[in-house]
N, C-alpha and C positions, 0 to 999 in steps of 0.2 A: 263507239262500239262494232268488233269487228267479229263474227262467229266463223271459230276456225276447227270442222270436226268435231261438235260438240263441247268445244272452249271458246270463251270468251276471250277477247283484249282487251283489257280494260287498262288506259293512264287514268291516273292520278286527277286532271284537271278536268276528262270525262265525267268519275265521279262527283267530284267537290260541285261541278254544276249539276249533274243528276239529284243530289240530296241537299246542295245547298239552302235551295226556298223551304228547306224543312228544318235544320239543324239547330238556329234560334230557338224551335219551339218543341226539340225533340225532350221528353221526361227521361229522369233516371229509373226506368222500366224495364221489363225486358224487350216492350216489342222497340223501345225508342232507343236502348244498345243496339238493336240487331240494326237500327239504320244507320249510327252514329259510327258501326263496327264497320261498312263498307267504306269508309276513307282510308283505313287501316290494311286494305286485303294489299294482298300480293297485285304488281302491273297483269301480270296471267294466272285467272284461276280456273276451274270450270266453274260454269253455270253452276250446276248441281251441290258444290262445296258453300257458293257463295248463300244459297238458298236455303240451304237446309243441314243441319250437325247431327242429326239424329243417325244413330245406327243402324236403325230399323228401316226394311222397304217394304213397301204395303202392296198387297194385290187386289184392284178389284177387279171383279168378275162378272161378267152381264150374259144371262142364260136366259134368250126368248124361247119360251114355252107350247107346247101345242094349248089351245085352249082347253082342251079333255082334256090334259094329264097336268093338269094342274096341282090337283091335292096330291095325286101319286108322287109326282116328283118331290114335293116338299116331303111326304113322308120318306123316300129313297134318301131325300140331302140329309136328313137327320137322322137315319140311320149310317151312313158314308160319314157324319161328326163322331158318331160313338167307333166306328171304326179304329178314327184316327189315333187315340193315345195308344192304344196298341201295336201299330204301325211302327212305332219309333219317330215321329214326325215331328218337329221342333212347330210347325205353322199353328197359327192361331187364329180362330175366328174372331173376329171384331164386330162385325154386323150383319142382318143376312135379312133381307127385304123383298115383299113385293109390289110392284108396281101399281098404283090408285090410278093417279092421273099422266099421262104421259105414254112410256110403251106398255099397255097394257100385257098381261100376262109375263112377265117379265119378271126375275129376281136378280137381283142384287145382293153380290158377297162380298164384304172387305176382310183381307186377311192380312196377319201379321205376321212377318218372318223376322224375329228378333235378334239375327244375328248378319242379318240381310241377305245377299247374294247368293251364301255358302248356304244358308236354312232353306233359301227357295231350292237349291241344286239338290238338294238332301232331300224336301218334298217330293218334289218331282220325281227321283229316282223311286222312290220309297210307290208313288200313282202310279209309276211303270211296270212295278216287280211285284206288290201285293197282291194275291186271287182275290182277296174281297174285296181290295178296292175296283181291280178290274172288272169283277162279276157287277159291282152296282155301275159302273162306266159304263157298263155294255148296256146295262138298264135304260140308264138315266140319258145315253144318247138316242134311244128311241121316240122319246120325250120331248125332244128339242127339236125349234126351227135352226137355232142358229146358234152359238155363243162366241165371245168374244173374250178379250181380258188386257189389263194396261197394268203394268209394273209402275208403283209411284212411290216420290219422295213426299213426307211431308216437310211445310213447310215449318221452319224452326221459329216462328213468333205465332203462330196457332197451336191451339192446345193439342194434347196427342191423342189420337181415339181410345177412347176405355169404356167399358162396360159400364151401362146404366141400367139399371133397373127398378128405380125408384119410383117407374109410374111409366105409365103408357102414351105415347108420342107419336106424333108423326113427324115424317122425316123429311126434308127440300135437299137435294142431289142438284147443286147449280154447277152445270160444265161448259165451262169456256175456252173456246178455240182459240187463241192469241195469235196476233201476226208473229210471222217469224223476229228475231230480235226483243222481242218487249217485256218476257218473263220477268226478269230483274228490275224492272221499271212499272211492272205488276206488284211486284212482292214492295218495292219501294212506299207503293201508294199504300196497297194493303195492310203494312205494318201500322201504318194509324188510320186506319178505314175501319179496320175489325175492333180499335177500341172504340169508335162509335157508334157502329152497328151491334158490338156486345152489351149495351148497354140495355137494348131492346128485346130482344135475342139471343138464343141458345149456341155460341159455334161449337161443334162437333168435330170438326177435318177438316184442315185444308192441305189439297195435294195438287202434287204436281208431274204430269207423267214423265219418266222417264227410259224404259222401251215401250213399244206400240206405238199406238198415233202419237205425232209428237206436237209440243206447243199445247198440251189441254190442263189447263185448269178443274181442279173438282173441288167445291166447297159444300161442305154437310151442316145443315142445321137442324133444331128440334123444336118441334113448336107440340101444344097438349090438341091443337083439335088447328081449321083454318083460319078462323076465326081473329084465335089469339094470332097469325101467321099476318093477316092484313092489316090489325090495328100494331102491330110490332113494325111492322115495315112503313107505316104511317108517321109512329112516332120518330123511326129512324130520319126521316125526309125533315121533320121537324130541327133536329139536330146542327147547331151550326159549325160548316165545315163540311156538310154532308152533298150539298149541291156542288161542290167546287172538286170534292173527292170523284163525283159522279162524272164530270166533264173530263176529266184527265184520266179515268178510265175505261172509258166509251171508246174511246178512239185504239186502242190495244186492244178489240175485239173483235175478230173474225166472222165468229157465229157464237150463239150460248142455247142453251137447253135445260129447261128447269123441271123436273119430275119428281113426285111426291108420291114420297116407299111407306110403307106398312108395313115394321116390323114381325118376323115370323116368330112364331110362337117360341122355338130354341133359339132365338137370337141372341145375344150377349145387350146390347141396346136394346132397349125397350121405350 
């Protein structure tokens, strides 16, 4: 596999070798079909088109807040969300959390842009010129230590992130920095691994970076509490094939980070 300016050159033999060890056991499910479809891809196709078929893009914002300002920051952010429907922006907040274990005093916001980069561009322009939003941003910035964002695409074999107010959950964000060239192989393995892990855990979203820090994957999971998380992960290790899956994915990782997040009161995901 040869990476050239964001594109992947793939010959048919390489793809067959990559997925051949799985093709005999692939079921006629969505995830199995995703694996099988790699064989029929064009010889030259962008990596993002192989991994994602959604027209939507997602933006993950990470705001590190001054500890004394967390409550005021959350009030201001909720006010910002109330301003958006009147601004003409089509951006949708999918989830909003604060970190309990990991980077404390940090807020994570996941945005959905339904029509892709067109929606993101319009949202950015609105936030640059709307007077009420500019006033909010000026107040917000005084409360932050730093902020960053990433534009991500959803893996086609993961569920799409969606609002969920069925209960109060903790969320885990597991972020992986992969070695260059490993993203498609990661997708191949996780298309099967997700089926094993989802037996005991609720999969919320699987995203990979498209703009920002590259070769990064984000997996979101939900649990009622940390004890359920512990038991669920223990059960996953008892699933036949999980050990082999881990052995094949660990060499693809350069670094990883796990954060436990609690939904904000206004988050569509609870």
